[in-house]
NUTI-951122 format. One line per field, with one value per residue (C-alpha): residue number from 1; residue in one letter; x, y, z. Coordinates in Angstrom, 1 decimal, always signed. Layout:
BEGIN
num = (NUM,...);
residuo = (a,...);
px = (X,...);
py = (Y,...);
pz = (Z,...);
This chain:
BEGIN
num = (1,2,3,4,5,6,7,8,9,10,11,12,13,14,15,16,17,18,19,20,21,22,23,24,25,26,27,28,29,30,31,32,33,34,35,36,37,38,39,40,41,42,43,44,45,46,47,48,49,50,51,52,53,54,55,56,57,58,59,60,61,62,63,64,65,66,67,68,69,70,71,72,73,74,75,76,77,78,79,80,81,82,83,84,85,86,87,88,89,90,91,92,93,94,95,96,97,98,99,100,101,102,103,104,105,106,107,108,109,110,111,112,113,114,115,116,117,118,119,120,121,122,123,124,125,126,127,128,129,130,131,132,133,134,135,136,137,138,139,140);
residuo = (x,x,x,x,x,x,x,x,x,x,x,x,x,x,x,x,x,x,x,x,x,x,x,x,x,x,x,x,x,x,x,x,x,x,x,x,x,x,x,x,x,x,x,x,x,x,x,x,x,x,x,x,x,x,x,x,x,x,x,x,x,x,x,x,x,x,x,x,x,x,x,x,x,x,x,x,x,x,x,x,x,x,x,x,x,x,x,x,x,x,x,x,x,x,x,x,x,x,x,x,x,x,x,x,x,x,x,x,x,x,x,x,x,x,x,x,x,x,x,x,x,x,x,x,x,x,x,x,x,x,x,x,x,x,x,x,x,x,x,x);
px = (+58.9,+61.6,+63.2,+66.8,+68.8,+72.1,+75.2,+76.7,+79.5,+78.6,+79.8,+77.4,+74.6,+75.3,+75.7,+72.2,+70.1,+72.1,+71.2,+67.7,+67.6,+68.7,+66.3,+63.5,+65.2,+66.0,+63.5,+61.5,+63.2,+60.9,+61.4,+61.6,+58.2,+56.2,+53.3,+53.1,+52.3,+50.8,+52.5,+55.8,+55.2,+57.0,+60.1,+63.4,+65.0,+68.0,+67.7,+69.4,+69.5,+71.9,+68.2,+67.3,+66.5,+66.6,+69.9,+71.3,+70.2,+68.2,+67.5,+63.4,+63.8,+63.6,+66.8,+68.2,+69.9,+73.7,+76.5,+76.0,+72.4,+73.9,+74.2,+77.3,+79.3,+79.7,+75.9,+74.9,+72.7,+72.1,+68.3,+67.1,+67.0,+71.0,+71.2,+72.7,+70.1,+70.8,+68.3,+67.5,+65.5,+66.2,+66.9,+70.3,+71.1,+69.9,+72.9,+75.3,+74.0,+76.0,+73.0,+74.9,+75.2,+73.0,+69.2,+67.4,+65.1,+62.8,+62.7,+59.4,+59.6,+59.7,+56.3,+54.6,+55.9,+59.4,+59.1,+57.8,+60.8,+63.0,+61.5,+61.4,+65.1,+65.7,+64.0,+66.0,+69.4,+68.2,+68.2,+65.8,+63.5,+62.9,+59.6,+58.0,+54.5,+51.8,+50.2,+53.3,+51.6,+49.3,+51.0,+49.2);
py = (-61.1,-58.0,-57.9,-58.8,-55.4,-55.6,-55.0,-51.7,-49.6,-45.9,-44.6,-46.9,-46.0,-42.3,-43.4,-45.0,-42.3,-39.9,-42.1,-42.2,-38.5,-38.1,-40.9,-38.5,-35.4,-37.5,-36.2,-38.6,-39.2,-39.8,-40.4,-37.5,-36.6,-39.5,-36.8,-36.7,-40.4,-42.5,-45.7,-44.3,-44.6,-43.1,-45.3,-43.9,-44.2,-42.4,-39.1,-39.3,-37.3,-34.4,-31.9,-33.1,-30.8,-33.0,-34.8,-31.2,-30.5,-27.2,-25.7,-25.7,-29.7,-32.1,-33.5,-36.5,-39.2,-38.5,-40.2,-37.1,-38.5,-41.5,-42.6,-43.4,-46.1,-48.0,-48.5,-48.9,-51.9,-52.4,-52.9,-50.0,-52.1,-52.1,-55.8,-57.3,-59.2,-62.6,-64.7,-68.4,-71.1,-74.0,-74.5,-75.5,-72.0,-70.3,-72.0,-70.0,-66.8,-64.6,-63.4,-60.4,-58.7,-60.5,-61.0,-63.8,-63.2,-65.9,-66.8,-66.1,-69.4,-71.2,-73.1,-72.9,-76.1,-75.2,-71.1,-72.8,-74.9,-71.8,-69.8,-71.9,-72.2,-68.9,-68.3,-71.1,-69.4,-65.8,-64.4,-62.0,-62.8,-59.6,-61.6,-63.7,-65.3,-63.3,-65.4,-65.2,-65.4,-68.7,-71.9,-74.6);
pz = (+38.9,+38.5,+35.1,+34.9,+34.5,+32.6,+34.1,+32.4,+33.6,+34.2,+31.0,+29.1,+31.1,+30.7,+26.5,+26.6,+28.4,+25.7,+22.9,+24.0,+23.8,+20.7,+19.2,+20.3,+18.9,+15.6,+12.6,+10.8,+7.5,+4.8,+1.3,-1.5,-2.3,-0.2,+0.2,-3.6,-4.7,-2.4,-3.9,-3.1,+0.8,+3.2,+4.0,+3.5,+0.4,-0.6,-3.7,-6.6,-9.4,-10.2,-10.0,-6.6,-4.4,-1.3,-2.6,-2.4,+0.8,-0.2,+3.3,+2.6,+2.2,+4.9,+6.5,+5.3,+6.6,+7.6,+9.9,+12.1,+13.4,+14.8,+18.2,+20.5,+19.1,+22.5,+22.6,+18.9,+18.5,+21.9,+23.4,+25.1,+28.3,+27.7,+27.2,+24.0,+22.0,+21.3,+18.7,+20.0,+18.1,+20.8,+24.3,+24.1,+22.5,+25.8,+27.6,+25.7,+26.7,+29.4,+31.5,+32.8,+29.3,+27.0,+26.7,+24.6,+21.8,+20.4,+16.9,+15.5,+13.6,+17.1,+18.2,+21.3,+22.9,+22.1,+23.3,+26.6,+27.3,+26.2,+28.4,+31.3,+30.7,+30.4,+34.0,+35.5,+34.2,+35.1,+31.6,+30.5,+27.5,+25.5,+23.7,+26.4,+25.6,+26.5,+29.4,+31.7,+34.9,+34.1,+33.0,+31.4);
């Protein structure tokens, strides 16, 4: 089965490619002194304190999160495929999705029975499911 593609303008396609390129070159932002203490982890936290070398943007320290690293505004928040994600919890919510620009992400709280119903309805309407059940080919 061929995956559905979003209807995008040429500008949006260009900006998605640009965002993808920016994502590849964007540095991995790590917490201050993540290497020193295991308990800190390396998830980003804003450096605080007047004497913080990272907070003062010293050149020998790693880069700090900054608005200059953001992607283009028009494609911000879109799935890499170009669709806008819509979280659904039941088959009735699938009806309100626009298949040209939106794709469905099934909530993790949904059980298998309802998940299969949602996927079946989405397939009928030609809507892309971003997190389909693994056994897509074989139906019970």
